[in-house]
C-alpha positions, 0 to 999 in steps of 0.5 A, spaced: 717 654 316 711 653 310 706 657 314 701 661 310 700 669 311 693 667 313 695 663 319 701 667 321 697 673 321 692 668 326 697 668 331 699 675 331 694 678 336 695 671 341 703 673 340 703 680 342 696 679 348 701 672 351 708 676 350 706 683 352 715 685 353 717 683 346 721 687 343 720 684 336 719 678 331 724 675 326 722 676 319 729 674 317 730 669 311 727 664 308 721 662 312 718 669 311 720 671 305 723 666 300 718 661 302 712 666 301 715 667 294 718 660 291 713 655 295 707 659 297 705 664 291 705 668 297 707 676 295 712 677 302 711 685 302 703 683 302 706 679 308 710 683 312 703 688 311 699 683 314 704 682 320 704 690 321 696 690 322 696 683 326 702 686 331 702 693 331 706 694 337 712 689 336 718 691 331 719 687 326 726 686 324 730 684 318 737 682 315 739 684 308 744 679 306 747 682 300 745 678 294 741 672 298 736 679 300 732 675 305 732 667 302 736 661 301 739 663 295 742 669 292 738 673 287 741 678 281 743 685 283 737 687 279 733 684 284 737 686 290 736 694 289 729 693 287 728 690 294 732 696 297 727 701 293 721 698 296 723 698 303 725 705 302 719 706 298 715 704 304 719 709 309 724 705 311 729 710 313 733 710 321 730 717 322 724 712 322 728 706 327 730 711 332 722 714 331 720 706 333 725 705 338 723 712 341 719 709 347 722 701 348 725 703 354 718 703 357 717 696 356 724 693 354 729 691 360 733 688 357 740 690 353 739 693 346 745 692 340 743 696 333 747 692 328 748 695 321 753 698 316 757 704 315 755 707 309 747 709 312 750 711 318 755 715 315 750 718 311 745 719 316 751 722 321 755 718 325 755 723 331 748 724 330 747 716 330 750 715 336 747 720 339 739 718 336 741 711 338 743 714 346 738 717 346 733 711 345 736 707 350 740 703 345 746 699 350 751 698 344 753 698 336 755 692 332 758 696 325 762 691 322 766 694 316 768 699 321 775 698 321 779 697 327 785 704 325 778 709 324 774 706 330 781 708 334 782 714 331 776 717 329 769 713 332 771 710 338 771 717 342 764 718 339 762 712 341 764 712 348 762 720 348 754 717 348 756 711 352 754 706 347 758 699 347 762 697 341 762 690 339 767 687 334 766 681 330 771 675 331 771 668 327 775 662 329 779 664 323 781 670 327 789 671 330 789 671 337 793 677 336 788 680 333 782 677 337 786 681 344 787 687 339 779 687 339 777 685 345 781 691 348 778 695 344 770 692 345 766 694 351 760 689 352 762 683 349 766 681 342 761 677 337 763 671 335 760 669 328 762 662 325 
């Protein structure tokens, strides 16, 4: 995982040539960001920009994990806020995401599920979010902080109206009764988190 940016960038053209149907590369966690900062002395934002240039037709996916942001250890709230500010300053928004996904079905023939949290979806507009996801060919949604009651009474009908599957999360600690209820409400599958 401790690979310098120049070596990752050098591999970019080969990755895109050898894997033309590749949906995305993962730029999650420590391998991409924490290692760049702590072990290699490289700027992770420069790394991301260089990878984007080396693989212009491949999506780069990321996962924000609260205080861990993209790393092996928690960061202060101030650093988390700065990270999000920089992502926004670099132009990341939900409408940009949907622009990037607009033509994916031309080359991608496997199911695609978007996972995110309710707040940005509500800011965007729940109906608009579902409409844009369906228009792009997204198959389903995982929104972990959408409670069952609200899904049943308000949001489930919108999801179904756009032909999207909705996937709930379960854990080894989820009661059998709750698993049955979530299974009943889910379309597609249940996401088991361990």
